[in-house]
C-alpha positions in Angstrom: 127.4 81.0 114.0 123.9 82.4 113.8 124.2 83.0 110.1 125.6 79.5 109.6 122.5 78.1 111.4 120.1 80.2 109.3 121.9 78.9 106.2 121.7 75.3 107.4 118.0 75.8 108.0 117.6 76.7 104.3 117.1 80.4 104.6 118.5 82.1 101.6 119.8 85.6 101.2 117.0 86.5 98.8 114.4 85.8 101.6 116.2 88.4 103.8 116.3 90.9 101.0 112.6 90.4 100.3 111.9 90.9 104.0 113.9 94.1 103.9 111.9 95.5 101.0 108.7 94.2 102.5 109.6 96.1 105.7 109.9 99.3 103.7 106.5 98.8 102.2 105.0 97.9 105.5 106.5 101.0 107.0 104.7 103.2 104.5 101.4 101.2 104.9 101.5 101.4 108.7 102.2 105.1 108.5 99.3 105.6 106.1 96.8 103.6 108.1 97.8 105.4 111.2 97.4 108.8 109.5 93.9 107.8 108.4 92.9 107.1 112.0 91.3 110.3 113.3 92.4 109.5 116.9 96.1 109.5 116.1 98.1 112.7 115.6 100.9 113.1 113.1 103.6 112.2 115.6 102.0 108.9 116.4 101.8 108.1 112.7 105.4 109.0 112.2 106.5 106.7 115.1 104.7 103.7 113.6 106.3 104.2 110.2 109.8 104.7 111.8 109.4 101.7 114.1 108.7 99.3 111.2 111.2 101.1 108.9 114.0 100.3 111.2 113.6 96.6 110.5 114.8 97.0 106.9 118.5 97.6 107.7 118.6 94.4 109.9 117.0 92.3 107.1 119.5 93.7 104.5 122.4 93.1 106.8 121.4 89.5 107.4 120.9 89.1 103.6 124.5 90.2 103.0 125.8 87.9 105.6 123.8 85.0 104.2 125.1 85.9 100.7 128.7 85.7 102.0 127.9 82.3 103.6 126.4 81.0 100.4 129.5 82.0 98.4 131.8 80.5 101.0 130.4 77.0 100.6 
């Protein structure tokens, strides 16, 4: 039902895939920026990178579901 709604709103699977790859890149950038901050320790930098990196799997899963929805119509 949610995927059907997203499809009806015009969201394509390619958008979700791009968001997934963007999340991977943003994960690296957030880790790097956090590492450059002298007030943050390594553990804090790792947590920022991991937090953002967890979004990628969700975006890819939504992309697959949208792809199946696109092929079903």
